[in-house]
KOLMIBA-859985 format. One record per residue (C-alpha): residue in one letter; x, y, z; residue number from 1. Coordinates in pm, 1 decimal, decimal comma, padded with zeros to 6 digits, always signed. Each point is the difference from the previous one (the first is absolute). Example, Ala and Ser with C-alpha at 12.3 -4.5 7.8 and 13.67 -1.06 7.14 Angstrom:
! KOLMIBA-859985
  res      east     north        up    n
    A  +01230,0  -00450,0  +00780,0    1
    S  +00137,0  +00344,0  -00066,0    2
END
This chain:
! KOLMIBA-859985
  res      east     north        up    n
    M  -02659,2  -02856,7  +02590,6    1
    R  +00178,9  -00322,2  -00084,3    2
    H  -00103,7  -00193,3  -00309,6    3
    G  -00037,6  -00378,3  +00001,1    4
    L  -00091,9  -00267,2  -00251,2    5
    V  -00238,9  -00286,5  +00067,6    6
    L  +00009,3  -00308,9  -00218,9    7
    F  -00279,6  -00253,9  +00032,3    8
    T  +00255,0  -00277,0  -00035,2    9
    S  -00084,8  -00315,4  -00187,1   10
    D  +00176,0  -00276,9  -00188,7   11
    R  -00032,3  +00215,5  -00313,5   12
    G  +00152,8  +00327,1  -00109,3   13
    I  +00286,5  +00196,6  +00149,9   14
    T  +00168,2  -00144,2  +00306,9   15
    P  +00017,2  +00187,0  +00332,3   16
    A  +00379,0  +00015,5  -00027,6   17
    A  -00010,9  +00154,1  -00347,5   18
    L  -00260,3  +00254,0  +00110,6   19
    A  +00193,3  +00094,1  +00315,0   20
    K  +00321,5  +00053,7  -00196,2   21
    A  -00177,2  +00208,5  -00264,1   22
    G  -00190,5  +00197,0  +00262,2   23
    E  +00314,3  +00078,3  +00194,7   24
    E  +00177,0  +00116,1  -00314,8   25
    R  -00288,6  +00238,4  -00074,7   26
    G  -00012,0  +00152,9  +00346,9   27
    F  -00292,7  -00182,0  +00160,1   28
    D  +00019,3  -00049,7  +00375,1   29
    T  -00178,3  -00327,9  +00075,1   30
    I  -00120,8  -00320,9  -00160,5   31
    Y  -00314,1  -00164,8  +00139,7   32
    V  -00129,2  -00353,4  -00064,4   33
    P  -00320,0  -00172,7  +00123,0   34
    E  -00073,2  -00328,1  +00173,0   35
    H  -00258,9  -00274,8  -00031,2   36
    T  +00109,9  -00347,6  +00099,3   37
    H  -00288,1  -00154,0  -00195,5   38
    I  -00354,5  +00086,2  -00102,3   39
    P  -00271,3  -00243,8  +00107,9   40
    V  -00244,5  -00083,5  -00275,1   41
    R  -00276,9  +00057,1  +00255,9   42
    R  -00107,3  +00363,9  -00030,0   43
    D  -00162,8  +00110,2  +00325,7   44
    A  +00221,3  +00308,0  +00048,5   45
    A  -00078,2  +00301,0  -00218,8   46
    H  +00286,6  +00184,6  -00170,2   47
    P  +00067,2  +00345,5  +00153,5   48
    T  -00146,7  +00164,6  -00310,5   49
    G  -00327,9  -00170,7  +00083,5   50
    G  +00008,7  -00246,1  -00285,3   51
    E  -00108,1  -00358,3  +00041,9   52
    S  +00286,7  -00123,8  -00216,4   53
    L  +00370,6  +00082,7  -00016,8   54
    P  +00097,9  +00277,7  -00244,4   55
    D  +00249,2  -00226,0  -00180,4   56
    D  +00199,4  -00319,5  +00037,8   57
    R  +00314,9  +00159,6  +00141,6   58
    Y  -00136,4  -00060,7  +00349,2   59
    T  +00048,3  -00371,8  -00061,9   60
    R  +00351,1  +00046,5  -00144,1   61
    T  +00179,1  +00232,5  +00245,3   62
    L  +00362,9  -00070,1  +00081,9   63
    D  +00125,3  -00033,3  +00355,5   64
    P  +00068,7  +00358,8  +00113,8   65
    W  +00309,2  -00058,4  +00211,6   66
    I  +00176,5  -00211,0  -00261,2   67
    S  -00097,6  +00259,0  -00262,0   68
    L  +00146,1  +00281,9  +00209,2   69
    A  +00315,5  -00201,6  +00068,8   70
    T  +00063,0  -00029,9  -00374,4   71
    A  -00056,4  +00375,6  -00028,0   72
    A  +00242,0  +00070,1  +00285,3   73
    A  +00272,6  -00199,1  -00174,1   74
    V  +00007,0  +00227,8  -00306,9   75
    T  -00053,9  +00340,0  +00167,4   76
    E  +00167,0  +00222,2  +00256,3   77
    R  -00242,8  +00275,8  +00097,4   78
    I  -00364,4  -00070,7  -00079,9   79
    R  -00213,9  -00098,0  +00299,9   80
    L  -00167,3  -00339,8  +00009,4   81
    S  -00364,2  -00013,2  +00105,6   82
    T  -00330,6  -00181,7  -00034,1   83
    A  -00344,1  +00120,9  -00108,3   84
    V  -00111,8  -00187,8  +00182,5   85
    A  +00143,1  -00302,3  +00178,6   86
    L  -00216,1  -00226,1  +00215,1   87
    P  +00220,5  -00085,0  +00299,5   88
    V  -00268,5  -00204,5  +00176,6   89
    E  +00020,2  -00258,8  -00278,6   90
    S  +00354,6  -00094,0  +00105,4   91
    D  +00161,8  -00134,4  +00314,3   92
    P  +00107,0  +00313,6  +00190,9   93
    I  +00338,2  -00134,6  +00115,0   94
    T  +00092,3  -00111,0  -00351,4   95
    L  -00130,9  +00323,8  -00151,4   96
    A  +00200,4  +00206,6  +00246,9   97
    K  +00311,5  -00186,5  -00111,3   98
    Q  -00078,3  +00060,2  -00369,7   99
    I  -00060,2  +00371,4  +00043,1  100
    A  +00302,4  +00049,3  +00225,7  101
    T  +00217,7  -00185,1  -00250,4  102
    L  -00128,3  +00214,1  -00287,0  103
    D  +00063,9  +00319,2  +00196,4  104
    H  +00346,8  -00124,8  +00096,7  105
    L  +00101,0  -00098,6  -00352,6  106
    S  -00148,4  +00311,4  -00161,5  107
    G  +00170,1  +00241,5  +00236,5  108
    G  -00316,4  +00107,7  +00179,5  109
    R  -00246,0  +00063,9  -00282,4  110
    V  -00316,7  -00182,0  +00109,3  111
    T  -00338,4  +00159,3  +00063,8  112
    I  -00293,8  -00228,7  +00075,6  113
    G  -00331,4  +00087,8  -00160,6  114
    A  -00248,1  -00235,5  +00165,6  115
    G  -00370,3  -00069,2  -00021,8  116
    F  -00247,3  -00161,5  +00235,7  117
    G  -00119,6  -00228,4  -00280,2  118
    W  -00316,1  +00073,2  -00197,2  119
    N  -00015,9  -00357,5  -00133,5  120
    T  -00141,1  -00177,1  +00303,2  121
    D  -00019,0  -00326,6  -00197,3  122
    E  +00378,1  +00016,8  -00035,3  123
    L  +00047,1  +00087,6  +00368,1  124
    E  -00211,0  -00292,2  +00115,4  125
    D  +00222,9  -00244,7  -00188,1  126
    H  +00284,7  +00137,1  +00216,0  127
    H  -00213,1  -00056,7  +00314,3  128
    V  -00037,0  +00374,1  +00060,1  129
    P  -00345,8  +00086,5  +00139,0  130
    P  -00121,6  +00284,8  -00224,0  131
    A  -00162,2  +00181,5  +00291,2  132
    K  +00335,0  -00001,3  +00184,1  133
    R  +00232,5  +00087,0  -00287,8  134
    R  +00090,5  +00342,1  +00138,8  135
    T  +00092,3  -00154,6  +00333,2  136
    V  +00204,1  -00271,2  -00172,3  137
    L  +00192,0  +00259,3  -00203,5  138
    R  +00070,4  +00210,9  +00307,9  139
    E  +00142,1  -00302,6  +00181,6  140
    Y  +00210,1  -00094,5  -00302,9  141
    V  +00144,5  +00350,4  -00020,7  142
    E  +00075,5  +00015,2  +00372,0  143
    A  +00158,5  -00345,0  -00002,7  144
    M  +00214,5  +00073,9  -00305,1  145
    R  +00117,4  +00329,2  +00149,8  146
    S  +00103,2  -00192,0  +00309,1  147
    L  +00206,5  -00238,8  -00212,2  148
    W  +00154,8  +00291,7  -00191,8  149
    T  +00100,3  +00210,9  +00298,5  150
    E  +00054,0  -00216,6  +00309,8  151
    E  +00299,5  -00216,4  +00082,8  152
    E  -00228,1  -00259,4  +00159,4  153
    A  -00337,6  +00047,1  -00161,3  154
    S  -00328,4  -00141,9  +00124,9  155
    Y  -00368,1  +00059,3  -00053,7  156
    A  -00323,2  -00118,0  +00159,5  157
    G  -00326,9  +00066,7  -00178,2  158
    E  -00321,8  -00166,2  -00104,7  159
    F  +00132,3  -00098,5  -00344,5  160
    V  +00379,2  +00026,5  +00037,5  161
    S  +00202,1  -00138,9  +00287,5  162
    F  +00365,2  -00096,5  +00042,4  163
    G  +00248,8  -00004,0  +00284,0  164
    P  +00333,7  +00181,2  +00028,4  165
    S  +00183,7  -00050,8  -00329,2  166
    W  +00300,4  +00120,6  -00199,1  167
    A  -00069,1  +00119,8  -00352,7  168
    Y  +00250,2  +00146,9  -00243,4  169
    P  +00068,7  +00185,3  -00219,7  170
    K  -00148,5  +00314,2  +00144,9  171
    P  -00124,8  +00251,0  -00259,3  172
    V  +00234,5  +00281,1  -00097,3  173
    Q  -00280,0  +00246,6  +00072,7  174
    A  -00067,3  +00057,5  +00367,1  175
    H  -00367,9  +00008,1  -00089,4  176
    I  -00139,3  -00150,4  -00320,2  177
    P  -00285,5  +00226,8  -00114,1  178
    L  -00348,0  -00153,3  -00013,6  179
    V  -00269,1  +00159,2  -00216,8  180
    I  -00354,3  -00139,3  +00005,4  181
    G  -00194,6  -00024,8  -00325,1  182
    A  -00370,7  +00010,2  +00083,2  183
    G  -00308,4  +00213,6  -00038,6  184
    G  +00032,6  +00320,1  +00196,0  185
    G  -00228,0  +00000,1  +00302,4  186
    P  +00010,3  +00045,3  +00378,4  187
    K  +00073,6  -00366,5  +00074,2  188
    T  +00288,2  -00013,8  -00247,8  189
    F  +00146,0  +00330,5  +00112,9  190
    A  -00013,9  -00099,4  +00366,9  191
    W  +00182,5  -00323,5  -00089,4  192
    I  +00265,9  +00190,9  -00192,6  193
    A  +00047,2  +00254,5  +00276,8  194
    R  +00057,7  -00280,5  +00250,0  195
    T  +00214,3  -00238,7  -00204,5  196
    A  +00115,6  +00130,8  -00341,0  197
    D  +00185,8  +00288,8  -00159,6  198
    G  -00239,7  +00107,8  -00271,2  199
    W  -00291,1  -00061,5  -00234,3  200
    M  -00020,9  -00118,5  -00360,4  201
    T  -00318,7  +00095,5  -00181,5  202
    T  -00216,5  -00244,4  -00191,4  203
    P  -00059,8  +00042,9  -00375,3  204
    I  -00356,2  +00120,3  +00065,8  205
    E  +00080,5  +00241,3  +00285,1  206
    Q  -00187,6  +00330,9  +00004,6  207
    D  +00071,0  +00319,5  +00196,4  208
    I  +00362,0  -00083,6  +00069,6  209
    A  +00062,9  +00345,1  +00148,6  210
    G  -00281,1  -00037,4  +00251,8  211
    K  +00108,3  -00350,1  +00093,0  212
    A  +00361,8  +00111,2  +00038,0  213
    D  -00119,9  +00255,4  +00255,8  214
    A  -00193,9  -00272,4  +00180,1  215
    L  +00311,6  -00219,1  +00009,2  216
    R  +00207,3  +00280,7  +00146,4  217
    A  -00266,7  +00058,2  +00264,6  218
    A  +00008,2  -00370,0  +00095,7  219
    W  +00380,0  +00018,0  -00001,5  220
    A  +00001,8  +00291,4  +00242,9  221
    E  -00265,6  -00161,1  +00219,9  222
    A  +00220,9  -00309,0  +00029,3  223
    G  +00286,3  +00219,7  +00120,7  224
    R  +00215,1  -00058,4  -00307,2  225
    T  +00261,5  +00257,9  -00094,9  226
    G  +00098,2  +00100,9  -00350,6  227
    E  -00225,2  -00062,8  -00298,8  228
    P  -00144,0  -00320,1  -00150,4  229
    E  +00108,4  -00099,8  -00347,3  230
    I  -00274,0  +00022,7  -00263,8  231
    H  +00045,9  -00207,5  -00315,1  232
    V  -00250,6  +00079,6  -00275,2  233
    L  -00070,2  -00291,4  -00232,6  234
    I  -00084,6  +00158,6  -00335,1  235
    A  -00276,0  -00175,1  -00192,4  236
    S  -00032,5  +00238,7  -00297,7  237
    R  +00201,6  +00283,0  -00151,6  238
    P  -00019,4  +00287,7  +00248,7  239
    S  -00050,8  +00363,1  -00089,7  240
    P  +00234,3  +00276,5  +00120,8  241
    E  -00272,6  +00086,2  +00249,1  242
    D  +00007,0  -00356,1  +00135,0  243
    L  +00374,4  +00014,4  +00048,5  244
    A  -00023,3  +00336,6  +00174,3  245
    S  -00280,2  -00129,6  +00224,7  246
    W  +00199,5  -00305,9  +00102,9  247
    A  +00305,7  +00211,0  +00073,8  248
    A  -00208,1  +00235,5  +00212,6  249
    A  -00146,9  -00302,2  +00180,0  250
    G  +00349,5  -00105,0  +00107,5  251
    A  +00047,4  -00294,2  -00235,4  252
    T  +00353,5  -00131,9  +00032,2  253
    D  -00009,3  -00251,5  -00285,9  254
    L  -00183,8  -00041,4  -00329,8  255
    I  -00027,9  -00354,1  -00137,1  256
    W  -00025,1  -00031,2  -00378,0  257
    G  -00129,0  -00318,8  -00158,2  258
    V  +00212,7  -00174,2  -00261,6  259
    P  -00148,7  -00212,8  -00278,5  260
    D  +00048,3  -00374,0  +00033,9  261
    A  +00157,6  -00022,0  -00344,5  262
    E  +00318,8  -00095,2  -00179,4  263
    P  +00308,4  +00208,0  +00086,9  264
    G  -00001,5  +00225,3  -00307,3  265
    V  -00351,8  +00121,4  +00073,5  266
    V  +00075,7  +00060,4  +00368,4  267
    L  +00327,4  +00183,3  -00062,3  268
    A  -00168,2  +00233,2  -00249,2  269
    Y  -00270,6  +00069,2  +00257,9  270
    L  +00262,9  +00074,2  +00268,0  271
    D  +00181,2  +00242,7  -00229,8  272
    K  -00320,6  +00197,1  -00058,9  273
    L  -00099,2  -00005,5  +00366,8  274
    A  +00344,5  +00106,4  +00122,3  275
    A  +00004,3  +00287,0  -00249,4  276
    R  -00349,4  +00113,3  +00101,8  277
    L  +00100,4  -00004,6  +00368,3  278
    G  +00330,7  +00174,4  -00065,0  279
    L  +00205,6  -00274,8  +00159,2  280
    A  +00375,0  +00006,8  -00035,9  281
    A  +00156,8  -00305,6  -00157,2  282
    T  +00287,0  -00160,3  +00188,7  283
    A  +00299,1  -00192,9  -00126,0  284
    A  -00076,1  -00363,3  -00076,8  285
    V  +00082,8  -00236,8  +00283,7  286
END
């Protein structure tokens, strides 16, 4: 299993670039950052944990994910650059395709997209995304962006995205940028992943990951997909050896470890302990 680090980025604490550099030096495989363009004061949408209020104020202070990952790319050579999770439907798809392709081009092909459908429907509505259609909107965005990334003269015609034959460069270094969907594990999500994405990212409150991984693989096979879906486990509390063994047996490809939103000294000390506990091999400083 690969080991990644997720930083709930804000305008406080360690920067994404500093974390990515330190993570790479300690043998971690991926850095993940989140996305919220803004948080409406109106609170109609419940947080995924079921709470009526947000757990803390970092939701209102998140940094732009693609700029954050670009700064990380500039000071690293190996670590993959991902999101946990981005909200593509809150951007213009043509512009977003350009941003992601540019990041993949400049980083040498290190981008993985972790995307969500958007639990905060108040936020989605400010971007003119109908909450009831957010899965359809995301599918069209993904299909349209893949067209721009792979076709010489790209075009797309959908309900929410439409453009005529167009040139768009740079193309990503990767022939296929991986897309992993972060959402509660259920039949609807797994059918969406099997049709459109490359894997699943668990939520912090996910239960029975092994059983749900089997359900995802069944949906994958039913959709006629070959190979295996990626499974990224977002770790919400310190796991036991039994947890780690269970996730490995379930086919987890990636474990995502949370990093404190704190000043660099605190975070680096935490990384040292985590890397030692996981038995990661340190690499030469970039």
